C-alpha atoms as one frame of an Amber mdcrd trajectory, in Angstrom:
protein
   0.000   0.000   0.000   1.376   3.386  -0.908   0.688   6.559   0.986  -0.118
   9.568  -1.126   2.207  12.539  -0.872   0.916  15.416   1.171  -0.523  15.410
   4.642  -0.466  12.236   6.693  -3.601  11.494   8.726  -2.876   9.145  11.633
  -4.429   7.961  14.865  -2.294   6.827  17.773  -3.096   3.342  19.123  -1.557
   1.535  22.083   0.037  -1.749  21.044  -0.618  -4.813  23.146   2.711  -6.279
  22.016   5.200  -3.627  23.178   3.069  -1.217  25.252   3.921   1.793  23.072
   1.604   4.102  21.149   1.967   3.697  17.382   0.717   5.948  14.566  -1.667
   4.119  12.210  -2.953   5.768   9.035  -6.675   5.833   8.417  -6.254   3.801
   5.226  -4.299   1.038   6.934  -6.753   0.896   9.824  -9.745   0.494   7.523
  -7.895  -2.144   5.447  -7.067  -4.091   8.609 -10.680  -3.942   9.801 -11.917
  -5.238   6.428  -9.361  -8.062   6.469 -10.001  -8.871  10.121  -6.331  -8.489
  11.116  -4.173  -6.115  13.109  -3.289  -2.722  11.623   0.277  -1.897  10.616
   1.802   1.305  11.979   3.778   3.790   9.890   6.975   2.343  11.407   6.031
  -1.126  10.104   5.080  -2.712  13.429   1.842  -4.674  13.748  -0.367  -3.108
  16.386  -2.594  -5.574  18.234  -4.959  -3.042  19.813  -5.754  -2.821  23.486
  -9.042  -1.408  24.832  -9.374   2.279  23.956  -9.977   3.173  27.617  -6.287
   2.435  28.258  -4.442   5.709  28.955  -1.835   6.874  26.449   1.650   5.534
  26.922   5.073   6.330  25.543   5.094   6.932  21.810   7.117   4.894  19.351
  10.144   6.971  18.328  10.136   5.654  14.758   6.448   6.559  14.344   7.092
  10.051  15.737   9.932  10.519  13.255   7.796   9.335  10.308   4.927  11.640
  11.275   7.273  14.591  11.834   8.916  14.144   8.445   5.612  13.736   6.593
   3.812  16.453   8.545   6.288  19.269   7.956   5.172  22.000   5.577   7.077
  22.258   2.309  10.187  24.407   2.325  10.614  27.692   0.516  12.232  25.982
  -2.485   9.296  23.612  -2.916   6.819  26.488  -2.735   8.768  28.473  -5.309
   8.863  25.495  -7.699   5.118  24.917  -7.368   2.886  25.752 -10.293   1.385
  29.232 -10.066  -2.304  29.380  -9.314  -4.617  30.101 -12.176  -6.683  33.214
 -11.826 -10.371  32.926 -11.252 -12.909  33.846 -13.829 -14.036  37.478 -13.356
 -17.072  37.885 -11.148 -20.445  38.709 -12.624 -20.263  42.274 -11.244 -16.859
  42.892 -12.852 -18.149  41.542 -16.175 -21.092  43.990 -16.036 -18.918  46.957
 -15.005 -16.485  46.425 -17.871 -19.346  46.681 -20.381 -20.577  50.083 -19.117
 -19.423  53.146 -21.089 -16.975  55.361 -19.204 -17.819  59.077 -19.029 -15.294
  61.661 -18.020 -16.285  64.207 -15.360 -14.486  67.069 -17.155 -16.562  66.794
 -20.306 -19.876  67.251 -18.519
């Protein structure tokens, strides 16, 4: 399964195997529920879930690193290389105003 470039949407789940909180993407969680298995975290670890009433524990360092790298906004260079935005179509009011004849105040 590939994760699309851009923002990474994750939910932190406590693993019953190692007692750490792991970041699981929404796509992987829904795929695991359909298949009836355990979800796979962004670090690659399988996360056998514990009851959700369990308080949060220490976070997996590899998951934190993956989320931090994917969640950072693009740098200045990436924003400068991005395609420029296309301008919107003129509003209806602007279209009407451009059709009106222009009268000068001095000639009146």
